[in-house]
DSSP file (Angstrom, degrees, kcal/mol; ACC not computed):
  #  RESIDUE AA STRUCTURE BP1 BP2  ACC     N-H-->O    O-->H-N    N-H-->O    O-->H-N    TCO  KAPPA ALPHA  PHI   PSI    X-CA   Y-CA   Z-CA
    1    1 A X              0   0    0      0, 0.0    48,-0.3     0, 0.0     2,-0.2   0.000 360.0 360.0 360.0 130.0    0.0    0.0    0.0
    2    2 A X        -     0   0    0     46,-0.1     2,-0.3    49,-0.1    46,-0.0  -0.555 360.0-132.4 -80.5 140.6    1.4    3.4   -1.0
    3    3 A X        -     0   0    0     -2,-0.2     5,-0.1     1,-0.1    -1,-0.0  -0.704  28.3-102.5 -92.7 143.8    1.7    6.1    1.6
    4    4 A X    >   -     0   0    0     -2,-0.3     3,-1.5     1,-0.1     4,-0.3  -0.290  26.9-120.1 -64.0 148.1    0.4    9.6    0.9
    5    5 A X  G >> S+     0   0    0      1,-0.3     3,-1.8     2,-0.2     4,-0.7   0.810 108.7  67.7 -61.7 -31.7    3.1   12.2    0.1
    6    6 A X  G 34 S+     0   0    0      1,-0.3     3,-0.3     2,-0.2    -1,-0.3   0.717  89.9  64.8 -64.4 -19.0    2.1   14.4    3.1
    7    7 A X  G <4 S+     0   0    0     -3,-1.5    -1,-0.3     1,-0.2    -2,-0.2   0.697 101.4  50.4 -74.7 -18.5    3.4   11.7    5.4
    8    8 A X  T <4 S+     0   0    0     -3,-1.8    33,-2.7    -4,-0.3     2,-0.3   0.663 110.8  51.2 -90.8 -18.3    6.9   12.3    4.1
    9    9 A X  E  <  -A   40   0A   0     -4,-0.7     2,-0.4    -3,-0.3    31,-0.2  -0.833  63.8-141.7-124.3 154.5    7.0   16.1    4.5
   10   10 A X  E     -A   39   0A   0     29,-2.6    29,-2.5    -2,-0.3     2,-0.4  -0.957  28.5-143.5-107.5 136.9    6.3   18.8    7.1
   11   11 A X  E     +A   38   0A   0     -2,-0.4     2,-0.3    27,-0.2    27,-0.2  -0.808  20.8 176.0-106.1 141.2    4.6   21.9    5.6
   12   12 A X  E     -A   37   0A   0     25,-1.6    25,-3.3    -2,-0.4     2,-0.1  -0.985  28.2-124.7-143.0 130.7    5.3   25.5    6.7
   13   13 A X  E     +A   36   0A   0     -2,-0.3     2,-0.3    23,-0.2    23,-0.2  -0.455  35.1 177.2 -73.8 147.8    3.8   28.7    5.1
   14   14 A X  E     -A   35   0A   0     21,-2.6    21,-3.6    -2,-0.1     2,-0.5  -0.994  23.6-144.5-152.3 147.4    6.3   31.2    3.9
   15   15 A X  E     +A   34   0A   0     -2,-0.3     2,-0.3    19,-0.2    19,-0.2  -0.977  22.3 178.3-118.8 130.0    6.3   34.6    2.2
   16   16 A X  E     -A   33   0A   0     17,-2.6    17,-3.2    -2,-0.5     2,-0.3  -0.928  29.1-112.6-128.8 153.1    9.1   35.5   -0.3
   17   17 A X  E     -A   32   0A   0     -2,-0.3     2,-0.4    15,-0.2    15,-0.2  -0.628  32.4-175.4 -84.3 141.9    9.7   38.6   -2.4
   18   18 A X  E     -A   31   0A   0     13,-2.5    13,-3.2    -2,-0.3     2,-0.6  -0.996  19.5-139.3-136.8 143.5    9.5   38.3   -6.2
   19   19 A X  E     +A   30   0A   0     -2,-0.4     2,-0.3    11,-0.2    11,-0.2  -0.909  32.2 166.8-107.2 118.2   10.2   40.9   -8.9
   20   20 A X  E     -A   29   0A   0      9,-2.0     9,-2.1    -2,-0.6     2,-0.5  -0.923  30.6-130.4-131.5 154.6    7.7   40.8  -11.7
   21   21 A X  E     -A   28   0A   0     -2,-0.3     2,-0.3     7,-0.2     7,-0.2  -0.900  24.4-124.7-107.0 130.6    6.9   43.1  -14.7
   22   22 A X     >  -     0   0    0      5,-2.4     4,-1.6    -2,-0.5     5,-0.1  -0.570  12.0-146.7 -71.5 129.1    3.3   44.1  -15.3
   23   23 A X  T  4 S+     0   0    0     -2,-0.3    -1,-0.1     2,-0.2    56,-0.0   0.719  94.0  48.5 -71.0 -18.8    2.4   43.2  -18.9
   24   24 A X  T  4 S+     0   0    0      3,-0.1    -1,-0.1     1,-0.1    -2,-0.0   0.951 127.5  17.4 -85.4 -55.7    0.1   46.3  -19.2
   25   25 A X  T  4 S-     0   0    0      2,-0.1    -2,-0.2    52,-0.1     3,-0.1   0.548  92.7-133.2 -97.4  -7.2    2.1   49.2  -17.9
   26   26 A X     <  +     0   0    0     -4,-1.6     2,-0.4     1,-0.2    -3,-0.1   0.710  55.6 142.1  64.8  23.8    5.6   47.5  -18.2
   27   27 A X        -     0   0    0     -5,-0.1    -5,-2.4     2,-0.0     2,-0.5  -0.773  44.6-138.6 -96.7 142.9    6.7   48.6  -14.7
   28   28 A X  E     +A   21   0A   0     -2,-0.4     2,-0.3    -7,-0.2    -7,-0.2  -0.858  30.7 162.5-102.5 131.6    8.7   46.3  -12.6
   29   29 A X  E     -A   20   0A   0     -9,-2.1    -9,-2.0    -2,-0.5     2,-0.4  -0.925  38.9-107.7-140.2 164.5    7.9   46.0   -8.8
   30   30 A X  E     -A   19   0A   0     -2,-0.3     2,-0.3   -11,-0.2   -11,-0.2  -0.816  36.8-170.9 -94.6 136.0    8.6   43.7   -5.9
   31   31 A X  E     -A   18   0A   0    -13,-3.2   -13,-2.5    -2,-0.4     2,-0.6  -0.939  26.3-118.7-127.8 148.8    5.6   41.6   -4.7
   32   32 A X  E     -A   17   0A   0     -2,-0.3     2,-0.4   -15,-0.2   -15,-0.2  -0.784  34.4-166.8 -86.3 121.7    5.1   39.4   -1.6
   33   33 A X  E     -A   16   0A   0    -17,-3.2   -17,-2.6    -2,-0.6     2,-0.4  -0.923  15.8-130.7-114.7 133.4    4.4   35.9   -2.8
   34   34 A X  E     +A   15   0A   0     -2,-0.4    32,-2.7   -19,-0.2    33,-1.1  -0.683  31.8 174.6 -85.6 134.0    3.0   33.1   -0.6
   35   35 A X  E     -AB  14  65A   0    -21,-3.6   -21,-2.6    -2,-0.4     2,-0.5  -0.890  27.6-135.7-130.8 160.6    4.8   29.8   -0.7
   36   36 A X  E     -AB  13  64A   0     28,-2.2    28,-2.3    -2,-0.3     2,-0.6  -0.991  17.9-149.5-116.9 123.6    4.6   26.5    1.2
   37   37 A X  E     -AB  12  63A   0    -25,-3.3   -25,-1.6    -2,-0.5     2,-0.7  -0.834   8.7-163.2 -94.1 120.1    7.9   25.0    2.2
   38   38 A X  E     -AB  11  62A   0     24,-3.0    24,-2.0    -2,-0.6     2,-0.4  -0.904   8.5-168.4-106.4 110.6    7.8   21.2    2.3
   39   39 A X  E     -A   10   0A   0    -29,-2.5   -29,-2.6    -2,-0.7     2,-0.1  -0.824  24.9-114.8-102.2 135.2   10.7   19.8    4.3
   40   40 A X  E     -A    9   0A   0     -2,-0.4   -31,-0.2   -31,-0.2    21,-0.1  -0.433  33.0-118.6 -66.9 134.6   11.5   16.1    4.2
   41   41 A X        -     0   0    0    -33,-2.7    -1,-0.1    -2,-0.1     3,-0.0  -0.301  22.5-113.6 -70.2 161.3   11.1   14.4    7.6
   42   42 A X  S    S+     0   0    0      1,-0.1     2,-0.3     2,-0.0    -1,-0.1   0.726  95.7  18.3 -73.7 -20.6   14.1   12.9    9.2
   43   43 A X  S    S-     0   0    0    -35,-0.1    -1,-0.1     3,-0.0     3,-0.1  -0.989  90.2 -93.2-145.8 155.3   12.8    9.3    8.9
   44   44 A X        -     0   0    0     -2,-0.3     3,-0.1     1,-0.1   -36,-0.1  -0.295  53.3 -95.1 -65.0 153.0   10.2    7.5    6.8
   45   45 A X    >   -     0   0    0      1,-0.1     3,-1.1     2,-0.1    -1,-0.1  -0.259  47.9 -90.6 -66.6 155.8    6.7    7.1    8.4
   46   46 A X  T 3  S+     0   0    0      1,-0.2    -1,-0.1    -3,-0.1     3,-0.1  -0.377 112.2  34.4 -65.2 145.5    5.9    3.9   10.3
   47   47 A X  T 3  S+     0   0    0      1,-0.3     2,-0.3    -3,-0.1    -1,-0.2   0.547  81.5 146.0  87.6   8.5    4.3    1.3    8.1
   48   48 A X    <   -     0   0    0     -3,-1.1    -1,-0.3    -4,-0.1   -46,-0.1  -0.620  36.3-148.0 -80.5 135.7    6.3    2.2    5.0
   49   49 A X     >  -     0   0    0    -48,-0.3     4,-2.2    -2,-0.3     5,-0.2  -0.240  36.9 -84.9 -90.1-174.2    7.2   -0.7    2.7
   50   50 A X  H  > S+     0   0    0      1,-0.2     4,-2.2     2,-0.2     5,-0.2   0.866 128.4  54.2 -62.8 -37.9   10.4   -1.1    0.6
   51   51 A X  H  > S+     0   0    0      1,-0.2     4,-2.0     2,-0.2    -1,-0.2   0.920 110.3  46.7 -62.3 -43.3    8.9    0.9   -2.3
   52   52 A X  H  > S+     0   0    0      2,-0.2     4,-2.5     1,-0.2    -2,-0.2   0.862 110.6  52.6 -67.6 -36.6    8.1    3.8    0.1
   53   53 A X  H  X S+     0   0    0     -4,-2.2     4,-1.8     2,-0.2    -1,-0.2   0.888 109.6  48.8 -66.2 -38.9   11.5    3.7    1.6
   54   54 A X  H  X S+     0   0    0     -4,-2.2     4,-0.9     2,-0.2    -2,-0.2   0.901 112.6  48.3 -66.4 -40.3   13.1    3.9   -1.8
   55   55 A X  H >X S+     0   0    0     -4,-2.0     3,-0.6     1,-0.2     4,-0.6   0.901 109.5  53.1 -64.4 -41.5   10.9    6.8   -2.7
   56   56 A X  H >< S+     0   0    0     -4,-2.5     3,-0.8     1,-0.2    -1,-0.2   0.858 102.7  58.3 -62.9 -36.9   11.7    8.6    0.6
   57   57 A X  H 3< S+     0   0    0     -4,-1.8    -1,-0.2     1,-0.2    -2,-0.2   0.789 107.7  47.2 -64.9 -27.3   15.5    8.3   -0.1
   58   58 A X  H << S+     0   0    0     -4,-0.9    -1,-0.2    -3,-0.6    -2,-0.2   0.566  88.4 111.7 -91.2  -9.5   15.1   10.3   -3.3
   59   59 A X    <<  -     0   0    0     -3,-0.8     2,-0.3    -4,-0.6   -19,-0.0  -0.284  45.3-168.2 -70.4 150.7   12.9   13.1   -1.9
   60   60 A X        -     0   0    0    -21,-0.0     2,-0.2   -22,-0.0    -2,-0.0  -0.927  29.8 -96.9-132.3 158.2   14.2   16.7   -1.5
   61   61 A X        +     0   0    0     -2,-0.3    29,-1.6   -21,-0.1    30,-0.5  -0.493  51.4 173.6 -70.3 143.5   12.9   19.8    0.2
   62   62 A X  E     -BC  38  89A   0    -24,-2.0   -24,-3.0    27,-0.3     2,-0.4  -0.977  31.4-126.5-150.5 164.1   11.0   22.1   -2.0
   63   63 A X  E     -BC  37  88A   0     25,-3.5    25,-2.3    -2,-0.3     2,-0.5  -0.929  18.4-161.4-111.8 136.6    8.9   25.3   -2.2
   64   64 A X  E     -BC  36  87A   0    -28,-2.3   -28,-2.2    -2,-0.4     2,-0.3  -0.982  18.9-129.9-120.5 123.1    5.4   25.3   -3.8
   65   65 A X  E     -B   35   0A   0     21,-2.9   -30,-0.2    -2,-0.5    21,-0.0  -0.530  20.6-175.6 -76.9 133.1    4.0   28.7   -4.9
   66   66 A X        +     0   0    0    -32,-2.7     2,-0.3    -2,-0.3   -31,-0.2   0.812  61.5  79.0 -94.2 -37.1    0.4   29.3   -3.7
   67   67 A X        -     0   0    0    -33,-1.1     3,-0.1     1,-0.1    -2,-0.0  -0.561  49.5-179.2 -78.2 133.6   -0.3   32.7   -5.4
   68   68 A X        +     0   0    0     -2,-0.3    13,-2.6     1,-0.3     2,-0.3   0.723  67.9  15.8-100.4 -29.5   -1.2   32.5   -9.1
   69   69 A X  E     -D   80   0B   0     11,-0.3     2,-0.3     2,-0.0    -1,-0.3  -0.975  60.6-157.4-145.2 158.8   -1.6   36.2   -9.8
   70   70 A X  E     -D   79   0B   0      9,-2.4     9,-2.9    -2,-0.3     2,-0.5  -0.870  23.9-114.7-130.7 163.2   -0.7   39.6   -8.3
   71   71 A X  E     -D   78   0B   0     -2,-0.3     7,-0.2     7,-0.2     6,-0.1  -0.885  35.6-113.7-103.4 128.8   -2.1   43.1   -8.7
   72   72 A X     >  -     0   0    0      5,-2.9     4,-0.9    -2,-0.5   -44,-0.0  -0.343  14.8-146.6 -61.6 134.9    0.2   45.7  -10.2
   73   73 A X  T  4 S+     0   0    0      2,-0.1    -1,-0.1     1,-0.1    -2,-0.0   0.711  94.8  43.3 -75.8 -20.9    1.2   48.4   -7.7
   74   74 A X  T  4 S+     0   0    0    -47,-0.1    -1,-0.1     3,-0.1    -2,-0.0   0.922 130.5  14.4 -91.2 -52.0    1.3   51.1  -10.4
   75   75 A X  T  4 S-     0   0    0      2,-0.1    -2,-0.1   -48,-0.1     3,-0.1   0.599  90.8-125.9-105.4 -12.4   -1.8   50.5  -12.6
   76   76 A X     <  +     0   0    0     -4,-0.9     2,-0.3     1,-0.3    -3,-0.1   0.494  59.0 142.7  83.2   2.9   -3.9   48.2  -10.4
   77   77 A X        -     0   0    0     -6,-0.1    -5,-2.9     1,-0.0     2,-0.4  -0.580  50.3-127.7 -79.3 138.7   -4.3   45.5  -13.2
   78   78 A X  E     +D   71   0B   0     -2,-0.3     2,-0.3    -7,-0.2    -7,-0.2  -0.726  34.1 178.3 -85.3 131.4   -4.2   41.9  -12.0
   79   79 A X  E     -D   70   0B   0     -9,-2.9    -9,-2.4    -2,-0.4     2,-0.2  -0.960  29.3-105.8-136.0 156.3   -1.7   39.8  -13.9
   80   80 A X  E     -D   69   0B   0     -2,-0.3     2,-0.3   -11,-0.2   -11,-0.3  -0.535  30.4-121.8 -81.6 140.0   -0.6   36.2  -13.8
   81   81 A X        -     0   0    0    -13,-2.6    -1,-0.1    -2,-0.2   -61,-0.0  -0.624  41.9 -96.3 -76.1 136.0    2.8   35.2  -12.3
   82   82 A X    >   -     0   0    0     -2,-0.3     3,-0.8     1,-0.1    -1,-0.1  -0.302  32.7-141.1 -55.2 135.4    5.0   33.4  -14.9
   83   83 A X  G >  S+     0   0    0      1,-0.2     3,-1.3     2,-0.1     4,-0.2   0.486  81.8  89.0 -85.9  -2.7    4.5   29.7  -14.2
   84   84 A X  G 3  S+     0   0    0      1,-0.3    -1,-0.2     2,-0.1     3,-0.2   0.666  93.1  46.7 -69.7 -11.8    8.1   28.4  -14.7
   85   85 A X  G <  S+     0   0    0     -3,-0.8    -1,-0.3     1,-0.1     3,-0.1  -0.120  72.3 112.0-118.7  37.3    8.8   29.1  -11.0
   86   86 A X  S <  S+     0   0    0     -3,-1.3   -21,-2.9     1,-0.2     2,-0.4   0.713  84.9  35.2 -82.4 -18.9    5.8   27.5   -9.3
   87   87 A X  E    S+C   64   0A   0    -23,-0.2     2,-0.4    -3,-0.2    -1,-0.2  -0.991  70.9 175.6-134.5 126.0    8.0   24.8   -7.8
   88   88 A X  E     -C   63   0A   0    -25,-2.3   -25,-3.5    -2,-0.4     2,-0.3  -0.997  27.5-129.6-133.6 132.8   11.5   25.4   -6.6
   89   89 A X  E >>  -C   62   0A   0     -2,-0.4     3,-1.1   -27,-0.3     4,-0.7  -0.623  17.0-135.9 -78.9 137.7   13.9   23.0   -4.9
   90   90 A X  H >> S+     0   0    0    -29,-1.6     4,-1.2    -2,-0.3     3,-1.0   0.854 102.1  60.0 -64.6 -36.7   15.4   24.5   -1.7
   91   91 A X  H 34 S+     0   0    0    -30,-0.5    -1,-0.3     1,-0.3   -29,-0.1   0.716 100.2  57.4 -68.3 -17.7   18.9   23.1   -2.5
   92   92 A X  H <4 S+     0   0    0     -3,-1.1    -1,-0.3     1,-0.2    -2,-0.2   0.740 104.4  52.7 -78.9 -23.4   18.9   25.1   -5.8
   93   93 A X  H X< S+     0   0    0     -3,-1.0     3,-1.6    -4,-0.7    -2,-0.2   0.790  86.1  97.6 -80.5 -29.2   18.3   28.4   -3.8
   94   94 A X  T 3< S+     0   0    0     -4,-1.2     3,-0.1     1,-0.3    -3,-0.0  -0.408  93.0  11.3 -67.6 129.2   21.2   27.9   -1.5
   95   95 A X  T 3  S+     0   0    0      1,-0.3    -1,-0.3    -2,-0.2     2,-0.2   0.431  86.8 139.7  87.7  -0.8   24.3   29.9   -2.5
   96   96 A X    <   -     0   0    0     -3,-1.6    -1,-0.3     1,-0.1     2,-0.1  -0.565  54.5-118.4 -74.9 139.3   22.7   32.0   -5.2
   97   97 A X        -     0   0    0     -2,-0.2     2,-0.1    -3,-0.1    -1,-0.1  -0.431  27.3-114.3 -73.7 152.3   23.9   35.6   -5.3
   98   98 A X     >  -     0   0    0     -2,-0.1     4,-2.0     1,-0.1     5,-0.2  -0.377  33.3-100.2 -80.3 170.2   21.4   38.3   -4.6
   99   99 A X  H  > S+     0   0    0      1,-0.2     4,-2.3     2,-0.2     5,-0.2   0.836 118.8  52.2 -64.4 -37.0   20.5   40.7   -7.4
  100  100 A X  H  > S+     0   0    0      2,-0.2     4,-2.3     1,-0.2    -1,-0.2   0.923 110.8  47.8 -66.9 -43.4   22.7   43.6   -6.2
  101  101 A X  H  > S+     0   0    0      1,-0.2     4,-2.4     2,-0.2    -2,-0.2   0.897 111.6  51.6 -62.7 -39.3   25.8   41.4   -6.0
  102  102 A X  H  X S+     0   0    0     -4,-2.0     4,-2.1     2,-0.2    -2,-0.2   0.917 110.4  47.2 -64.5 -44.4   25.1   40.0   -9.4
  103  103 A X  H  X S+     0   0    0     -4,-2.3     4,-2.3     2,-0.2    -1,-0.2   0.899 112.6  49.8 -64.1 -40.7   24.8   43.5  -11.0
  104  104 A X  H  X S+     0   0    0     -4,-2.3     4,-2.1     1,-0.2    -2,-0.2   0.905 110.9  49.5 -64.1 -41.6   28.0   44.7   -9.3
  105  105 A X  H  X S+     0   0    0     -4,-2.4     4,-2.1     2,-0.2    -2,-0.2   0.880 110.9  49.9 -66.0 -38.2   29.8   41.6  -10.6
  106  106 A X  H  X S+     0   0    0     -4,-2.1     4,-1.9     2,-0.2     6,-0.2   0.912 110.8  49.0 -66.5 -42.6   28.6   42.1  -14.1
  107  107 A X  H  X>S+     0   0    0     -4,-2.3     5,-1.5     1,-0.2     4,-0.5   0.874 111.9  49.1 -66.9 -35.8   29.6   45.8  -14.1
  108  108 A X  H ><5S+     0   0    0     -4,-2.1     3,-0.6     1,-0.2    -1,-0.2   0.897 111.3  49.7 -68.2 -39.4   33.1   44.9  -12.8
  109  109 A X  H 3<5S+     0   0    0     -4,-2.1    -2,-0.2     1,-0.2    -1,-0.2   0.832 109.9  50.7 -68.4 -32.4   33.5   42.2  -15.4
  110  110 A X  H 3<5S-     0   0    0     -4,-1.9    -1,-0.2    -5,-0.1    -2,-0.2   0.570 116.4-114.0 -83.1  -7.8   32.5   44.5  -18.2
  111  111 A X  T <<5 +     0   0    0     -3,-0.6     2,-0.2    -4,-0.5    -3,-0.2   0.456  67.8 141.7  91.7   0.8   35.0   47.1  -17.1
  112  112 A X      < -     0   0    0     -5,-1.5    -1,-0.3    -6,-0.2     2,-0.2  -0.526  46.5-132.8 -75.2 142.0   32.4   49.7  -16.1
  113  113 A X        -     0   0    0     -2,-0.2     2,-0.2     1,-0.1    -1,-0.0  -0.584  36.7 -86.3 -88.3 159.3   33.1   51.7  -13.0
  114  114 A X        -     0   0    0     -2,-0.2     2,-0.1     1,-0.1    -1,-0.1  -0.448  51.2-111.5 -64.4 131.5   30.5   52.1  -10.3
  115  115 A X        -     0   0    0     -2,-0.2     2,-0.2     1,-0.1    -1,-0.1  -0.430  29.7-119.4 -68.5 137.1   28.3   55.1  -11.2
  116  116 A X        -     0   0    0     -2,-0.1    -1,-0.1     1,-0.1     3,-0.1  -0.498  36.2 -99.0 -73.1 142.9   28.7   58.1   -8.9
  117  117 A X        -     0   0    0     -2,-0.2     2,-0.2     1,-0.1    -1,-0.1  -0.364  45.1-103.1 -63.0 141.4   25.6   59.1   -7.1
  118  118 A X        -     0   0    0      1,-0.1     2,-0.3    -3,-0.1    -1,-0.1  -0.433  33.3-130.0 -68.6 134.8   23.9   62.0   -8.8
  119  119 A X        -     0   0    0     -2,-0.2     2,-0.2    -3,-0.1    -1,-0.1  -0.673  18.4-126.1 -86.4 138.7   24.4   65.3   -6.9
  120  120 A X        -     0   0    0     -2,-0.3     3,-0.1     1,-0.1    -1,-0.0  -0.560  31.4-102.6 -80.2 146.4   21.4   67.4   -6.2
  121  121 A X        -     0   0    0     -2,-0.2    -1,-0.1     1,-0.1     2,-0.1  -0.368  44.3 -97.9 -67.7 151.0   21.5   71.0   -7.4
  122  122 A X        -     0   0    0      1,-0.1     2,-0.1    -3,-0.1    -1,-0.1  -0.362  39.2-109.5 -68.6 146.6   22.1   73.5   -4.7
  123  123 A X        -     0   0    0      1,-0.1    -1,-0.1    -3,-0.1     5,-0.1  -0.481  38.6-101.7 -73.4 146.2   19.1   75.3   -3.2
  124  124 A X    >>  -     0   0    0     -2,-0.1     3,-1.7     1,-0.1     4,-0.7  -0.257  33.5-107.3 -64.5 159.1   18.7   79.0   -4.1
  125  125 A X  H >> S+     0   0    0      1,-0.3     4,-1.3     2,-0.2     3,-0.7   0.790 114.9  67.3 -60.4 -31.0   19.7   81.5   -1.4
  126  126 A X  H 34 S+     0   0    0      1,-0.2    -1,-0.3     2,-0.2    -2,-0.0   0.742 104.9  44.6 -65.3 -20.8   16.1   82.5   -0.6
  127  127 A X  H <4 S+     0   0    0     -3,-1.7    -1,-0.2     1,-0.1    -2,-0.2   0.614 114.5  47.2 -94.9 -14.3   15.6   78.9    0.8
  128  128 A X  H << S+     0   0    0     -3,-0.7    -2,-0.2    -4,-0.7    -3,-0.1   0.518  84.7 108.0-106.2  -6.3   18.9   78.8    2.8
  129  129 A X  S  < S-     0   0    0     -4,-1.3     2,-0.2     1,-0.1     3,-0.0  -0.360  78.9-103.6 -68.9 150.6   18.7   82.2    4.5
  130  130 A X        -     0   0    0      1,-0.1     2,-0.1    -2,-0.0    -1,-0.1  -0.534  41.7-108.9 -70.4 138.8   18.1   82.4    8.2
  131  131 A X        -     0   0    0     -2,-0.2     3,-0.1     1,-0.1    -1,-0.1  -0.455  19.3-153.6 -70.6 142.3   14.5   83.4    8.9
  132  132 A X        -     0   0    0      1,-0.4    -1,-0.1    -2,-0.1     2,-0.1   0.415  42.6-116.4 -96.0   2.3   14.3   86.9   10.4
  133  133 A X        -     0   0    0      2,-0.0    -1,-0.4     0, 0.0     2,-0.2  -0.424  54.1 -26.4  95.2-172.8   11.0   86.2   12.1
  134  134 A X              0   0    0     -2,-0.1     0, 0.0     1,-0.1     0, 0.0  -0.497 360.0 360.0 -77.9 146.5    7.6   87.7   11.7
  135  135 A X              0   0    0     -2,-0.2    -1,-0.1     0, 0.0    -2,-0.0   0.386 360.0 360.0-109.0 360.0    7.3   91.2   10.3
């Protein structure tokens, strides 16, 4: 008798940030996406036969996305999240660089120097004078 998959995993709800582009207004924003983390238990459940034990040995921890669509923060249109990332294995996430490190590494490899932060123009004198009080 085959044992149900839920007997092999413990489930925990989780929220992760995702960056998506709205197909209507073409703006990119970060959205909070709900996931379920299914972690493999430390031992197979009682009553498991040899087939279930072999299956348990091959299992890995994974994340399963619960949200199918999000609402654009700019235009308010609801759009579907691309489905190629609805299931992600946890061991594939470990060790991945974050987006800022990746951009910095690409700019260093291409020979570009880090852009200097833009300086704001100086305020006119009428805004920087000390107030003389009420007249």
